[in-house]
Each structure stands twice: as C-alpha cells, then as structure tokens.
C-alpha positions as CSV (number, residue, x, y, z in Angstrom):
1,M,0.0,0.0,0.0
2,D,1.2,3.5,-0.8
3,K,0.4,6.7,0.9
4,R,-2.1,8.7,-1.2
5,K,-5.0,11.2,-1.0
6,I,-8.3,9.5,-0.4
7,V,-11.8,10.6,0.7
8,T,-12.8,10.2,4.3
9,I,-16.3,10.6,5.8
10,D,-17.1,11.8,9.3
11,E,-20.0,9.6,10.3
12,D,-21.0,12.0,13.1
13,L,-21.5,14.8,10.6
14,C,-23.0,12.7,7.7
15,D,-26.8,12.8,7.7
16,G,-27.2,10.4,4.8
17,C,-28.7,12.9,2.4
18,G,-26.9,11.2,-0.6
19,L,-26.0,14.4,-2.4
20,C,-22.3,13.2,-2.6
21,V,-23.1,10.0,-4.4
22,P,-23.9,11.2,-7.9
23,S,-20.9,13.6,-7.9
24,C,-18.5,10.6,-7.6
25,A,-18.0,9.5,-11.2
26,E,-16.2,6.4,-10.0
27,G,-19.1,5.1,-7.9
28,A,-16.9,5.0,-4.8
29,L,-19.6,6.4,-2.5
30,Q,-22.9,4.8,-1.6
31,I,-25.5,5.3,1.2
32,I,-25.3,2.3,3.5
33,D,-27.2,2.1,6.8
34,G,-28.2,5.7,6.4
35,K,-24.7,7.1,6.0
36,A,-22.4,7.9,3.1
37,R,-19.7,5.2,2.9
38,L,-16.6,4.7,0.8
39,V,-17.4,1.4,-0.9
40,S,-13.8,0.6,-1.8
41,E,-10.5,2.4,-1.6
42,V,-9.6,1.3,-5.1
43,Y,-12.6,3.1,-6.5
44,C,-11.6,6.5,-5.0
45,D,-9.3,8.6,-7.2
46,G,-8.8,11.1,-4.4
47,L,-9.7,14.1,-6.5
48,G,-12.6,15.0,-4.2
49,A,-15.4,15.9,-6.6
50,C,-17.8,14.9,-3.8
51,L,-16.4,17.5,-1.3
52,G,-18.5,20.5,-2.5
53,E,-21.7,18.4,-2.6
54,C,-21.9,17.6,1.2
55,P,-24.0,20.3,3.0
56,Q,-22.8,18.9,6.3
57,G,-19.1,19.1,5.6
58,A,-18.7,15.5,6.4
59,I,-16.4,14.7,3.5
60,S,-12.7,15.5,3.4
61,I,-9.5,14.4,1.7
62,E,-6.8,12.9,3.8
63,E,-3.4,11.5,2.9
64,R,-3.0,8.0,4.3
65,E,-2.0,4.5,3.4
66,A,-4.6,3.1,1.0
67,E,-4.9,0.7,-1.8
68,G,-4.1,2.3,-5.1
69,F,-6.8,3.7,-7.4
70,D,-7.7,1.0,-10.0
71,E,-9.4,2.3,-13.1
72,Q,-10.2,-1.3,-14.4
73,A,-11.9,-2.1,-11.1
74,V,-13.9,1.1,-11.4
75,E,-15.1,0.3,-14.9
76,K,-16.2,-3.2,-13.7
77,H,-17.9,-1.7,-10.7
78,L,-19.8,0.9,-12.8
79,G,-20.8,-1.8,-15.2
80,K,-22.4,-3.8,-12.4
81,Q,-24.2,-0.7,-11.2
82,A,-25.5,0.0,-14.7
83,K,-26.9,-3.5,-15.0
84,K,-28.6,-3.2,-11.6
85,K,-30.4,0.0,-12.9
86,E,-31.5,-1.8,-16.0
87,Q,-33.4,-4.5,-14.0
88,P,-36.9,-3.5,-12.9
89,D,-36.3,-3.8,-9.2
90,L,-38.6,-2.6,-6.5
91,P,-38.0,1.1,-5.6
92,C,-36.2,0.2,-2.3
93,G,-36.0,-3.6,-2.5
94,C,-38.8,-4.1,-0.1
95,P,-41.8,-6.1,-1.3
96,G,-44.1,-3.8,0.7
97,S,-43.1,-0.9,-1.6
98,A,-44.2,-2.7,-4.8
99,L,-46.5,-0.6,-7.0
100,R,-50.1,-1.5,-6.5
101,T,-53.3,0.1,-7.7
102,F,-56.7,-0.9,-6.4
103,E,-60.3,0.3,-6.5
104,C,-63.3,0.0,-4.2
105,A,-65.7,-0.5,-7.0
106,G,-69.3,-1.6,-6.4
107,E,-69.5,-0.6,-2.7
108,P,-72.8,0.7,-1.4
109,A,-72.8,4.5,-1.0
110,E,-73.2,4.3,2.8
111,A,-70.1,2.0,3.1
112,A,-68.0,4.3,1.0
113,S,-68.7,7.3,3.3
114,A,-68.2,5.3,6.5
115,P,-65.8,7.1,8.9
116,G,-62.3,5.9,8.8
117,K,-62.7,4.3,5.4
118,S,-59.6,4.5,3.3
119,E,-59.7,6.4,0.0
120,L,-56.3,5.3,-1.2
121,T,-56.2,4.0,-4.7
122,H,-52.5,3.1,-4.9
123,W,-49.5,2.1,-2.9
124,P,-46.8,3.2,-2.1
125,V,-47.8,6.7,-1.0
126,Q,-44.3,8.1,-0.3
127,L,-43.3,10.1,-3.3
128,T,-39.8,8.9,-3.2
129,L,-41.0,5.3,-3.6
130,V,-43.6,5.9,-6.4
131,P,-42.1,5.0,-9.8
132,A,-42.1,8.1,-12.1
133,G,-44.0,6.0,-14.7
134,A,-46.8,4.9,-12.4
135,P,-50.1,4.9,-14.4
136,F,-52.0,6.8,-11.8
137,L,-49.7,9.8,-12.2
138,N,-50.7,10.3,-15.8
139,D,-52.5,13.7,-16.0
140,A,-52.9,13.6,-12.2
141,D,-52.9,16.3,-9.6
142,I,-50.6,15.3,-6.7
143,L,-51.4,16.0,-3.0
144,I,-48.2,16.3,-1.0
145,S,-48.4,16.2,2.8
146,A,-46.3,15.3,5.7
147,D,-46.6,11.6,6.5
148,C,-48.0,12.4,9.9
149,V,-51.0,14.3,8.5
150,P,-53.3,11.3,7.9
151,F,-52.8,10.3,11.5
152,T,-53.6,13.8,12.9
153,V,-56.5,14.7,10.6
154,P,-59.2,12.1,11.3
155,D,-61.1,12.8,8.0
156,F,-58.0,13.1,5.9
157,H,-59.0,10.3,3.4
158,S,-62.6,11.5,2.9
159,R,-61.6,15.2,2.9
160,Y,-58.6,15.1,0.6
161,L,-58.4,11.9,-1.3
162,K,-62.0,10.8,-2.1
163,G,-62.7,11.1,-5.8
164,R,-59.3,12.4,-6.6
C-alpha cells in the first residue's frame, strides 16, 4: 500500500442525504445504513469531486496509506451498477413498496362514506417510492403532505383523497 490522497467521511456529521453519491464519477460512494460510505479504496481517485456536494461538511480528503486507485476495477464496478439499474427492481428492494393500484368499485354509498374508510387508490404513497412511470400519475394532480397528517387529521381520506 502506498500513501495517497483519499476521501474520508465523518460519520458523526453525515446525515445520509446522498448528495455526494452522484458527484462521484467512479461510484466509490454509496449510502449504506443511512450514512455515506466509501465502498472501496480502489474506486476513489482522491480528487474530491464529492467535497463540495456535502452540505454537512462530512467529507474531506486525507493522505494516508490506502490501496491504489484501480481504473479497471472502477469500470467493472460501474458496469455492475448500470446492470442493476436496467433491472426493474422494486424502488427500495422491499416487497411492501411494490407498486399496487386498487379500486373500491361496487361498494354501497353508505359503506363508501363510513368514517375511517380508506380512500387510497395506490401504494406506495411516499413520493420517493412511487415510480415516475406509475399509471395513476398520468394527468394527475398530486397532493403532498407530511406523512403524519393522515394520523392527525381524522377525516384526511374522505376530505382530501376521495374522488381524486
């Protein structure tokens, strides 16, 4: 191992926002367990393109003993990442986040207006988990609210979602 410049991440400062990840052309950074991590020393060229992207100042360059930068390993790594993106995986890998649409067709009018009745027509509801090509987004208006609102506004579904 030689002494060279390489990225270091202060885990106490990192909030896991992920803004640094796309700025690393070599794919050396990933968000793992809610924090930015250097995936492999051989992927980091030590130039620090990610430095200016971190709003928390958690990334710095240090000179230390590290494995040498390996351009061939980077190309192989980026190729694997590209193949993963081509595969239609679930948004976050969790089966519970799989896109689903459903209707409550044929219910009696009194059942449809019952208190506490869900008016959801799709899942997931978190915007970051909804695929951009979801069919229910075509020509749709989008209601954005904090995820705590449906719990604090008792008539949220009937008031804001019904018929929309």
